[in-house]
C-alpha positions as a Markdown table, in Angstrom:
| # | Residue | x | y | z |
|---|---|---|---|---|
| 1 | Met | -108.7 | -27.1 | -144.7 |
| 2 | Arg | -108.4 | -26.6 | -140.9 |
| 3 | Asn | -106.2 | -24.3 | -139.1 |
| 4 | Ser | -103.7 | -26.0 | -137.1 |
| 5 | Pro | -103.9 | -24.7 | -133.2 |
| 6 | Ala | -102.3 | -21.8 | -131.6 |
| 7 | Gly | -98.6 | -22.6 | -131.3 |
| 8 | Ala | -98.5 | -25.7 | -133.5 |
| 9 | Ala | -96.8 | -27.2 | -137.1 |
| 10 | Pro | -98.5 | -27.4 | -139.5 |
| 11 | Gly | -100.1 | -30.7 | -139.5 |
| 12 | Gly | -101.1 | -30.5 | -136.0 |
| 13 | Val | -97.9 | -31.2 | -133.8 |
| 14 | Ala | -97.0 | -29.4 | -131.5 |
| 15 | Gln | -94.1 | -27.0 | -131.9 |
| 16 | Ala | -93.2 | -27.7 | -127.9 |
| 17 | Ser | -92.5 | -31.4 | -129.4 |
| 18 | Tyr | -89.8 | -29.4 | -131.1 |
| 19 | Ala | -88.5 | -27.1 | -129.0 |
| 20 | Glu | -88.1 | -29.7 | -125.6 |
| 21 | Pro | -84.9 | -31.6 | -127.3 |
| 22 | Phe | -83.7 | -28.8 | -128.6 |
| 23 | Gly | -83.7 | -26.5 | -125.5 |
| 24 | Ala | -81.8 | -28.8 | -123.7 |
| 25 | Leu | -78.9 | -29.6 | -126.6 |
| 26 | Leu | -79.0 | -25.5 | -126.2 |
| 27 | Ala | -78.7 | -25.3 | -122.9 |
| 28 | Pro | -75.8 | -23.1 | -121.2 |
| 29 | Val | -72.6 | -25.0 | -121.8 |
| 30 | Pro | -70.1 | -24.0 | -118.3 |
| 31 | Met | -66.6 | -22.7 | -120.2 |
| 32 | Arg | -63.3 | -22.9 | -118.3 |
| 33 | Thr | -61.4 | -19.4 | -119.0 |
| 34 | Ala | -57.8 | -19.1 | -119.7 |
| 35 | Gly | -57.4 | -17.8 | -116.4 |
| 36 | Gln | -58.5 | -20.9 | -114.7 |
| 37 | Arg | -57.0 | -23.9 | -117.4 |
| 38 | Ile | -53.7 | -22.0 | -116.7 |
| 39 | Ala | -54.3 | -22.5 | -112.9 |
| 40 | Glu | -55.1 | -25.4 | -113.2 |
| 41 | Arg | -52.2 | -27.1 | -115.3 |
| 42 | Leu | -49.8 | -25.3 | -112.6 |
| 43 | Val | -51.9 | -27.1 | -109.5 |
| 44 | Thr | -51.1 | -30.0 | -111.5 |
| 45 | Ala | -47.4 | -29.1 | -112.7 |
| 46 | Ile | -46.6 | -28.5 | -108.6 |
| 47 | Ala | -48.1 | -31.6 | -107.8 |
| 48 | Leu | -46.0 | -33.7 | -110.0 |
| 49 | Gly | -42.7 | -32.2 | -109.1 |
| 50 | Glu | -42.2 | -29.5 | -112.2 |
| 51 | Phe | -41.7 | -26.9 | -108.7 |
| 52 | Glu | -40.0 | -27.4 | -105.6 |
| 53 | Pro | -42.0 | -25.7 | -102.5 |
| 54 | Gly | -40.5 | -22.5 | -101.6 |
| 55 | Gln | -39.6 | -22.2 | -105.5 |
| 56 | Arg | -40.3 | -18.4 | -107.5 |
| 57 | Leu | -42.5 | -18.0 | -109.6 |
| 58 | Pro | -42.1 | -15.4 | -112.5 |
| 59 | Thr | -43.5 | -12.6 | -112.4 |
| 60 | Glu | -46.5 | -11.5 | -114.1 |
| 61 | Arg | -44.9 | -10.2 | -116.8 |
| 62 | Glu | -42.8 | -12.9 | -117.5 |
| 63 | Leu | -45.5 | -15.0 | -117.1 |
| 64 | Ser | -48.0 | -13.0 | -119.5 |
| 65 | Ala | -45.0 | -13.1 | -122.1 |
| 66 | Thr | -44.0 | -16.8 | -122.0 |
| 67 | Leu | -47.6 | -17.7 | -121.8 |
| 68 | Glu | -48.3 | -15.7 | -124.4 |
| 69 | Val | -51.6 | -14.3 | -122.8 |
| 70 | Ser | -52.6 | -10.9 | -120.9 |
| 71 | Arg | -51.8 | -10.4 | -117.8 |
| 72 | Thr | -55.2 | -9.9 | -116.4 |
| 73 | Thr | -54.9 | -14.0 | -117.5 |
| 74 | Val | -52.4 | -15.1 | -115.6 |
| 75 | Arg | -53.2 | -13.0 | -112.8 |
| 76 | Glu | -56.7 | -14.5 | -112.4 |
| 77 | Ala | -54.9 | -17.6 | -112.4 |
| 78 | Leu | -52.4 | -16.8 | -109.7 |
| 79 | Gln | -55.2 | -15.2 | -107.8 |
| 80 | Arg | -57.2 | -18.9 | -108.0 |
| 81 | Leu | -54.1 | -20.7 | -106.9 |
| 82 | Gln | -53.6 | -18.3 | -103.8 |
| 83 | Ala | -56.9 | -18.5 | -103.1 |
| 84 | Ala | -56.7 | -22.3 | -103.3 |
| 85 | Gly | -53.8 | -22.3 | -100.5 |
| 86 | Tyr | -51.1 | -23.6 | -103.5 |
| 87 | Val | -49.1 | -20.5 | -103.7 |
| 88 | Thr | -48.4 | -17.2 | -101.0 |
| 89 | Thr | -47.4 | -14.3 | -102.0 |
| 90 | Arg | -44.4 | -11.8 | -100.5 |
| 91 | Arg | -44.0 | -8.1 | -101.4 |
| 92 | Gly | -41.2 | -5.5 | -101.0 |
| 93 | Arg | -37.4 | -6.5 | -101.8 |
| 94 | Gly | -37.4 | -10.4 | -102.8 |
| 95 | Gly | -40.7 | -10.6 | -102.8 |
| 96 | Gly | -42.8 | -12.1 | -105.2 |
| 97 | Thr | -45.5 | -15.3 | -105.9 |
| 98 | Phe | -43.8 | -18.6 | -104.1 |
| 99 | Ile | -45.0 | -22.3 | -104.0 |
| 100 | His | -46.6 | -22.7 | -100.6 |
| 101 | Thr | -44.6 | -24.5 | -98.6 |
| 102 | Gly | -46.8 | -25.3 | -95.2 |
| 103 | Ala | -49.5 | -27.9 | -94.9 |
| 104 | Gly | -52.0 | -27.7 | -97.5 |
| 105 | Pro | -53.9 | -30.0 | -99.9 |
| 106 | Ser | -51.8 | -33.4 | -100.5 |
| 107 | Ser | -50.3 | -33.9 | -104.1 |
| 108 | Asp | -53.2 | -37.1 | -104.5 |
| 109 | Glu | -56.1 | -33.9 | -103.7 |
| 110 | Met | -53.9 | -31.5 | -105.9 |
| 111 | Ile | -54.3 | -33.8 | -109.2 |
| 112 | Lys | -57.6 | -35.0 | -108.5 |
| 113 | Arg | -59.4 | -31.7 | -108.2 |
| 114 | Thr | -57.0 | -30.1 | -111.6 |
| 115 | Leu | -56.2 | -33.3 | -113.9 |
| 116 | Asp | -59.9 | -34.4 | -114.4 |
| 117 | Pro | -61.0 | -30.7 | -116.2 |
| 118 | Ala | -57.8 | -31.4 | -118.1 |
| 119 | Trp | -57.2 | -34.9 | -119.2 |
| 120 | Asp | -58.4 | -34.9 | -122.9 |
| 121 | Glu | -55.8 | -32.2 | -123.1 |
| 122 | Leu | -53.2 | -33.5 | -121.4 |
| 123 | Thr | -52.8 | -36.8 | -122.9 |
| 124 | Glu | -53.3 | -35.8 | -126.0 |
| 125 | Leu | -50.2 | -33.0 | -126.2 |
| 126 | Leu | -47.9 | -35.8 | -124.1 |
| 127 | Asp | -49.4 | -38.2 | -127.0 |
| 128 | Tyr | -48.5 | -35.8 | -130.3 |
| 129 | Arg | -44.5 | -34.7 | -128.3 |
| 130 | Arg | -43.8 | -39.1 | -128.3 |
| 131 | Leu | -45.0 | -39.2 | -132.2 |
| 132 | Val | -42.7 | -36.7 | -133.2 |
| 133 | Glu | -40.2 | -37.4 | -131.0 |
| 134 | Ala | -40.1 | -40.9 | -132.3 |
| 135 | Gln | -39.9 | -38.9 | -135.9 |
| 136 | Ile | -37.5 | -37.4 | -135.1 |
| 137 | Ala | -35.6 | -39.5 | -133.6 |
| 138 | Arg | -36.2 | -42.1 | -136.4 |
| 139 | Thr | -35.1 | -38.9 | -139.0 |
| 140 | Ala | -31.4 | -38.5 | -137.0 |
| 141 | Ala | -30.6 | -41.7 | -137.2 |
| 142 | Glu | -30.5 | -41.4 | -140.7 |
| 143 | Arg | -29.1 | -38.0 | -141.3 |
| 144 | Arg | -26.1 | -37.5 | -137.7 |
| 145 | Ser | -22.9 | -36.6 | -139.0 |
| 146 | Asp | -19.4 | -37.6 | -137.2 |
| 147 | Ala | -20.0 | -33.3 | -135.2 |
| 148 | Asp | -23.4 | -34.6 | -134.1 |
| 149 | Ile | -22.4 | -38.2 | -132.9 |
| 150 | Asp | -20.0 | -36.5 | -130.4 |
| 151 | Ala | -23.0 | -34.1 | -129.1 |
| 152 | Ile | -25.0 | -37.0 | -128.9 |
| 153 | Arg | -22.2 | -38.7 | -127.1 |
| 154 | Arg | -21.6 | -35.3 | -124.4 |
| 155 | Ala | -24.6 | -35.0 | -123.5 |
| 156 | Val | -25.4 | -38.5 | -122.1 |
| 157 | Gly | -22.5 | -37.9 | -119.8 |
| 158 | Glu | -23.4 | -34.5 | -119.4 |
| 159 | Tyr | -26.7 | -35.9 | -117.9 |
| 160 | Ala | -25.6 | -38.7 | -116.4 |
| 161 | His | -22.6 | -36.3 | -114.3 |
| 162 | Ala | -24.9 | -33.9 | -113.0 |
| 163 | Thr | -26.3 | -33.0 | -109.6 |
| 164 | Gly | -29.4 | -30.8 | -108.6 |
| 165 | Arg | -32.9 | -31.0 | -110.2 |
| 166 | Asp | -32.8 | -28.0 | -112.3 |
| 167 | Ala | -29.1 | -28.8 | -113.5 |
| 168 | Arg | -30.1 | -32.3 | -114.9 |
| 169 | Arg | -32.9 | -30.5 | -116.3 |
| 170 | Leu | -30.8 | -28.8 | -118.4 |
| 171 | Ala | -28.8 | -31.7 | -119.2 |
| 172 | Asp | -31.9 | -33.5 | -120.4 |
| 173 | His | -33.3 | -30.8 | -122.5 |
| 174 | Ala | -29.5 | -30.5 | -123.8 |
| 175 | Leu | -29.5 | -34.0 | -124.7 |
| 176 | His | -32.9 | -34.6 | -126.6 |
| 177 | Gln | -31.6 | -31.3 | -128.6 |
| 178 | Ala | -28.1 | -32.6 | -129.6 |
| 179 | Ile | -30.8 | -35.5 | -131.1 |
| 180 | Ala | -33.1 | -32.7 | -132.8 |
| 181 | Arg | -30.0 | -31.5 | -134.8 |
| 182 | Ala | -28.8 | -34.6 | -135.7 |
| 183 | Thr | -31.6 | -34.0 | -137.7 |
| 184 | His | -30.7 | -31.6 | -139.6 |
| 185 | Asn | -33.8 | -30.0 | -139.4 |
| 186 | Ser | -34.1 | -26.6 | -138.0 |
| 187 | Arg | -38.3 | -26.5 | -138.2 |
| 188 | Leu | -37.6 | -30.8 | -136.0 |
| 189 | Val | -35.3 | -28.6 | -133.3 |
| 190 | Asp | -37.5 | -25.9 | -133.0 |
| 191 | Leu | -41.3 | -28.1 | -133.1 |
| 192 | Ser | -39.3 | -30.6 | -129.7 |
| 193 | Ala | -38.1 | -27.7 | -128.3 |
| 194 | Arg | -41.7 | -25.5 | -127.5 |
| 195 | Ile | -43.8 | -29.2 | -127.3 |
| 196 | Arg | -41.5 | -29.4 | -124.1 |
| 197 | Arg | -42.0 | -26.4 | -123.1 |
| 198 | Glu | -46.1 | -26.2 | -124.1 |
| 199 | Val | -45.5 | -29.9 | -121.7 |
| 200 | Gly | -43.8 | -27.6 | -119.1 |
| 201 | Leu | -46.3 | -24.5 | -119.2 |
| 202 | Gly | -43.6 | -22.4 | -120.5 |
| 203 | Phe | -41.2 | -23.5 | -118.2 |
| 204 | Asp | -39.0 | -25.8 | -120.1 |
| 205 | Ala | -39.6 | -27.8 | -116.6 |
| 206 | Glu | -41.1 | -31.8 | -116.6 |
| 207 | Pro | -42.3 | -34.2 | -113.8 |
| 208 | Phe | -39.2 | -35.0 | -111.6 |
| 209 | Thr | -39.3 | -38.1 | -109.2 |
| 210 | Pro | -36.2 | -40.2 | -108.4 |
| 211 | Gly | -37.7 | -43.2 | -110.6 |
| 212 | Met | -37.8 | -40.8 | -113.4 |
| 213 | Arg | -34.5 | -40.0 | -113.2 |
| 214 | Gln | -32.9 | -43.8 | -112.6 |
| 215 | Arg | -35.1 | -44.9 | -115.8 |
| 216 | Ala | -33.6 | -41.9 | -117.8 |
| 217 | Leu | -30.3 | -43.2 | -116.8 |
| 218 | Arg | -30.5 | -46.7 | -118.4 |
| 219 | Gln | -33.0 | -45.1 | -121.9 |
| 220 | His | -30.9 | -42.0 | -122.7 |
| 221 | Pro | -27.6 | -43.7 | -123.0 |
| 222 | Thr | -29.1 | -46.8 | -125.2 |
| 223 | Leu | -31.2 | -44.0 | -126.8 |
| 224 | Ala | -27.9 | -42.7 | -128.2 |
| 225 | Lys | -26.3 | -45.7 | -129.1 |
| 226 | Ala | -29.5 | -46.8 | -131.5 |
| 227 | Val | -28.8 | -42.9 | -133.1 |
| 228 | Ile | -24.8 | -43.1 | -132.8 |
| 229 | Ala | -25.5 | -46.7 | -134.8 |
| 230 | Gly | -27.5 | -45.5 | -137.9 |
| 231 | Asp | -31.0 | -47.8 | -136.4 |
| 232 | Pro | -33.7 | -45.1 | -137.3 |
| 233 | Ala | -36.3 | -48.2 | -135.9 |
| 234 | Arg | -34.5 | -48.7 | -132.9 |
| 235 | Ala | -34.0 | -45.5 | -132.3 |
| 236 | Ala | -38.0 | -44.4 | -133.3 |
| 237 | Arg | -39.5 | -46.7 | -130.9 |
| 238 | Leu | -37.0 | -46.5 | -128.1 |
| 239 | Ala | -37.1 | -42.5 | -128.0 |
| 240 | Ala | -41.7 | -43.4 | -128.3 |
| 241 | Ser | -40.9 | -45.5 | -125.0 |
| 242 | His | -38.7 | -42.6 | -123.1 |
| 243 | Phe | -40.6 | -40.6 | -124.1 |
| 244 | Ser | -44.0 | -41.7 | -122.4 |
| 245 | Leu | -42.1 | -41.3 | -119.0 |
| 246 | Thr | -44.4 | -38.4 | -118.1 |
| 247 | Glu | -47.7 | -40.0 | -119.6 |
| 248 | Asp | -47.4 | -43.4 | -118.2 |
| 249 | Met | -47.4 | -41.3 | -114.4 |
| 250 | Leu | -49.9 | -39.5 | -115.2 |
| 251 | Thr | -52.1 | -42.3 | -116.1 |
| 252 | Glu | -50.8 | -44.5 | -113.3 |
| 253 | Leu | -52.2 | -41.1 | -111.1 |
| 254 | His | -55.0 | -40.5 | -112.7 |
| 255 | Ala | -56.1 | -44.4 | -112.7 |
| 256 | Arg | -55.4 | -44.4 | -108.7 |
| 257 | Leu | -56.9 | -41.4 | -108.2 |
| 258 | His | -60.3 | -42.7 | -109.6 |
| 259 | Leu | -60.0 | -46.7 | -108.1 |
| 260 | Arg | -59.4 | -44.3 | -104.4 |
| 261 | Ser | -62.8 | -41.9 | -105.4 |
| 262 | Gly | -65.0 | -45.5 | -106.4 |
| 263 | Gly | -64.2 | -46.9 | -102.8 |
| 264 | Glu | -64.3 | -44.0 | -101.2 |
| 265 | Thr | -67.5 | -43.5 | -102.4 |
| 266 | Asp | -68.8 | -47.2 | -102.2 |
| 267 | Ala | -67.8 | -47.2 | -98.4 |
| 268 | Arg | -70.1 | -44.1 | -97.7 |
| 269 | Ser | -72.4 | -46.1 | -99.4 |
| 270 | Gln | -72.7 | -48.4 | -97.1 |
| 271 | Gly | -72.3 | -46.4 | -93.8 |
| 272 | Glu | -75.7 | -44.9 | -94.9 |
């Protein structure tokens, strides 16, 4: 039996033929750090209007506790945001980290830089929330009591009359918690609140635009009526539609930015 050449596998097949494809598969994979992921979500949140220019972010200690990460991770995220010009840091009394109010990247540019890396993760989370909230509404319609009906009606009215960004967000949260409590399942109440915090990166903050406010003003009463009337199928359908607001806005922005990027690429190609 002949000896195989040096570096060859039995049967005369060179090991290099095996090594080459594996070498490509085992190439280093760039990994996003926790600090980078938090920075990306914060930039997207700023661009979508979850935080207002000039708004003070929680302290490093508070962010660490809220996001359940180390202060080192929070520090990395804030340093990335500051280096990119999205936040400014002020020292002394009244100091802290603030959303930048001066000239800087436009909202479209900010989203374009940060939305793609986290797109699958974010849309999966929003889809999960829509499915969960639909089930919560269905169950609430099946189990609501007279006391729940009173609480839901009161919450709808308070949202309609709420003035100011923060008051409206609190009223929106109170309404959906009232519907969740109508399930008479504390785990569903906690799950609804937890998903909201996750979508808002721990700040209980939802993207806000005047258009979304108007849609919510129309959708809240119809959703509440379905729950109050004890119509589980309609309540679930309306909840799914209502909780697609953020996802629809993100999808529209994502498509628009990609279309714009493609047009800019074509224009550059034609100019060359």
